[in-house]
N, C-alpha and C positions, 0 to 999 in steps of 0.2 A: 512661798506658803500656799498649800493647797486649800481648796474650799472646805475639805473635811476637817481641817484643823480649826476653823473659825466656829465659835459657839453659835448655835442656831439662833439664839436670841440677841446676838450682837447687833447694835444699831449705830448708824453714823449720820450726822447732819453735815451737808455740804453747804458752805456759805459762799454764794456767788455762782452764777452759771455762765461765766465767760468761757473761753476756750479751755482753760485749765480746769475749771470747775466741772465742765462737761466730761473732760477726760477722766478726772478722778471718780466721778459718779459711775461711769461705765466700767472703770477698773475695779471699783468696790464690788460691783455686781459680779464681775469675772472671778473675784477672789472669794465669793461666797457670802457676801453681806446681803441679807434678805430684807432688812428693814432700813430704808434710806429716806431721809428727809432733805429738803432743800430750803434754804432761806434766800429770798430775793428781796431786794430793796425797792424794786419797781417791776412793773408788768410789761416790760419791753419784749418784743419778739426775740426768740433765739436766733442766732446767726446760721444755724443748721438744724435739721430735724433731729430730735432726741426723744427716745422712748421713755416717757415718764410714768408708764403704767406702774401702779402700786407705790409711787413716790409721793410722800406728803409734801405739799408746797406751803411754805409759811411766809408771811409778809410782816410778822412781828417777831423779832429775835428772842425777846424774853419769853413769849408764848411758846416758841419752838423749844427753848431750853427746858421749859416745864414738862415737856414730853419725855424727858429722861433719856436722852441719847447717850450712848457710851462714849462716843468720840465726836469731835467736831473738826471738820476739815476746812481751814480758813483759806478761801480763794478770792476774796474781794480785793479791791485796790490796796496797794502796799501801805498807804497812809492810814488805813483802817485796821490793819492786822492786829496791832497790840491791843487796841480797845476791845475788839471782838474776841480775841484769844483770852484776854483777862476775864471777860464776862463769862466765857465758856468754862474756864478753869475754876472760877468761883462757883459754878454749878457742878463741879466735880466731873467734868468731861475731859477725857484724854485729848491731846491736841496734835494735829498735823497742820503746821503753818507753812503756807507757800513762801518761797524765798522772794525777797529778803524778809527778815522778821518784821521790819518797819522801815521808815525813812528817817527815823530819829531814835536815839537811845532813851528818850524820855519814857518813863513808865515801864521800861523793860525789867527793872529791878522788882517792881510790884508783880509783874507777870511771873518771874522766876520764883518769888516767894509764894505766890498763890499755888503754883504747880507743885512746889516742894511740900507746902503745908497740907495739900490734899492728896499727896502721894501719887501724882499723875505721871504718865508717860507723855513727853512732848518732843516731837520731831520737827525738823525743818526740811522743806522740799528741795534739797540740793542733790538731785538724783545722779549727778556725774560721779559721785563716789561709788556707784554701782556699775559704771561702765567697765566692760571686760578688759579693755586696754589699760585703764587707770588702776584697776585692782591688781593687774599684773605688775604695773610700774611700782605700785605701793609695795608689793612683795619684793621686787628687785632692790628697791631702796632699803627696805628693812634688812635684806640679806647682804647689803654692801656689795652688790654685783659690780657696780662701776666705781666703788670706793666712795670717798667723801665727795658730796656735791659741791662743786666750786662755783658754778654759775647756772642760772636758769633763765630761759627766755620763753615767753608766751605771746602768741599773736592770734587774736580772735576778732573777727568782724563779720557782721551780717547787715544786709540792707533792710533797714526798718520799713520802708514802704511795701516791701514784699511779704511782711509777716502775716497780716490779716487783710485779706482781699475784700472782706465785707465791710470795712470801716475806713474812714479817713485816718491815716496813720498819725496825723497831727492831733487827733482828738483822743487817741488811745492812752491808756495809763502810762505806757513807756515814754510818751512824749510830753507828759504833763507834770510839772514840778509839784503841783498841789496834791497829786495822787501818788507821789513818790517815784516819779519817772527819772529819766536820764540814764545814760549808758552805764554809769558806775554801779548803780543799784540794780538795774535790770539785768546786766551781765555779771552779777556777783558770783556766778558759778566758778569763774576763773580764780577769784580770791579764795573761794571755799576749797577747791581741790588743791590749790597751792598750800593752803594752811594745813590740810589733811596730809599731804605728802611730806611737807618740809617742817611742820611745827610752826611755832610763832613767827609772825611776820611784822617787821617794823617799817612803816612808810618813811621814805627819805625825801622824795620830791615827786611832783606830778605836774604835767603840762597837758593842756587840752582845752576843751571849750566847745563852743557852738560854731561850727565851720561856716554856717550859712547855706550849705549845700542842700539841706532838707527843710529849711524854713521852720526851725525849731527854736524854742525858748529854753531848752535844756541842753546840757553838754551831750554832743554826739560822738566825741572821741576822747580818749585818755591814753597817755603814755606816761608810765610811772616807774620809779625805781624803789624797790623795797630791799630789806636785808632779812635773810632767814635767821633763825635762832642759832644756826651754826656759822653765821657770818658770811653766807654766800649771797652775792648780789643777784637780785631777781628783777628782770625787766618785764613789764607787763604792758601790752597794748591791746585795747579794746575799742571797737567803734560800731556805729550804726551804718557804715558807709560802703563796706566791701561787697563787690559783685564780681565773681561768685564768692560765697561765704568762705571763711577760713577759720580753722581752729587747730593750732599746732603748738607743740611744746618741745623744747630741747633742753636737756639737762647734761651739762658737762661735768664729769667726775674726775677724780684723781687717777682712775685706771681705765675709764671709758666714757661712752656717751649713750644717753637714752633719747630717742626721738619718738614722737607721737603725732599722728595726723588723724583727727576725728573723721574727716570725710573719706579718707582712704581706708579707715577702720583697721589701722595697723599701728603697732608699737614695736620697737626693737631696742636691744641693748647690745652695743658693740664694745668689746673689751680687747685692748691691745691690737686694734685694727681688724678684729675678726668678730663675726656675728656670734653672740653668746646666747641671747634669748630673743624670742619673737612671740608676739601676741596678735591674734586676729579676733574675730567675733564668731559666735556659733552660726552655723548655716540657718538662714531664715531669720536671723536677728534683725530687729527693727527698733526705732527710737522709742516706741511705747514700752518696750521691755524695760527701759530704765525706770519709767513711772510705775510699772507693775512691781518691779523689784523693790523700790523704796517704800511703796505702800504696803507690800507684803511684809517688809522688815518692820514697819510701824505696827501693823496688826499683830505680828508675832511678839513684838516687844510688849504690847498691851496684854496679850494672852498670858505670857509667862512672867511679866513684871520685870523686864530688863531694860537697859539703856539702849535706845535705837542707834544706828550707825551715824546718824546726823542729829545729835542731841541739841536741845534748845540753846544750851550754853555756847556751843560751837557757832550756831547761827548768830548769836549776839556778838561774839568776838569777830566774826567776819564782817558783820555790819559795822562794828567800831572801826575796823581797818578801812572799809569802803568809805565811811563818812570822813575819816581823816584824809584819805586821798582826795576826796571831792573838795574838801576845804582847802587843800593845798593848790588846787588849780588857780593860777593867777587871775584868769578871767574866763568866764564861760560865754562871753559875748564877743566873738570875733577872733580871728587867727591872723597873724602877720608873719 
């Protein structure tokens, strides 16, 4: 979406100025949003320089909502998402909610009802649906390039201490149960794009927990079995432990195989032993292009009144799946 498509009077309020809130603020500017506000719950220093020229800073959320922002971008800790999103929707603000929607399904029905009653657009920040490789895979599956999907395997891992160099990783939201942390909710992207690619997912069993390697009180790894709506077994592994990071997927079909490697930026479909389709990324592509694409989609959905690519209902369904997996982990304290 180009800046000329955004109404000159459009305004957005960003809730939270952590790393993702800062990213969204800068991307909103790039996409042509001229009136931007920020809600902060405290006056702590930012972890990096940020140009806040012309940005209204609020420390009272209700007062911020009274300013009449068109949209609210929810970027505070996971455990606070539903509360702030519902209050914003009650004020008739369109919603962009960072993933996951919450750390609980409590009050999500109220949020959905408020959004529907006020005729609002609500999107969830699962930007991998905009990855060039995954959009290509989505097309291949829809076109039955490899036939019926018979099995799927996903392996994703990142080293949590390397995420935010400016803070003690044990104090960040991803490592705190009270803020909605743990690897299952923090790396919910995998559940989301599997749901998008395969349709409904039914959790079968899960194993994982707290390995002790990172001195965490939340689960730092999960290996789970799910079943797709077409009865294909899906194995999912996610962790906070891998160095170097890994994000791979393999889909075995009745006529061929699809493979994806995020870090190699390639996807391929092999049919009858021969390369049938291949996907890369555009020259100069970078990770922030995912965030620009999903925010652009949200703004365009608001502009024309359509459903965004990652609607609120999908975000709630992937949350339900994630919470069911999390509940199936026998113990999150110790591995034997």
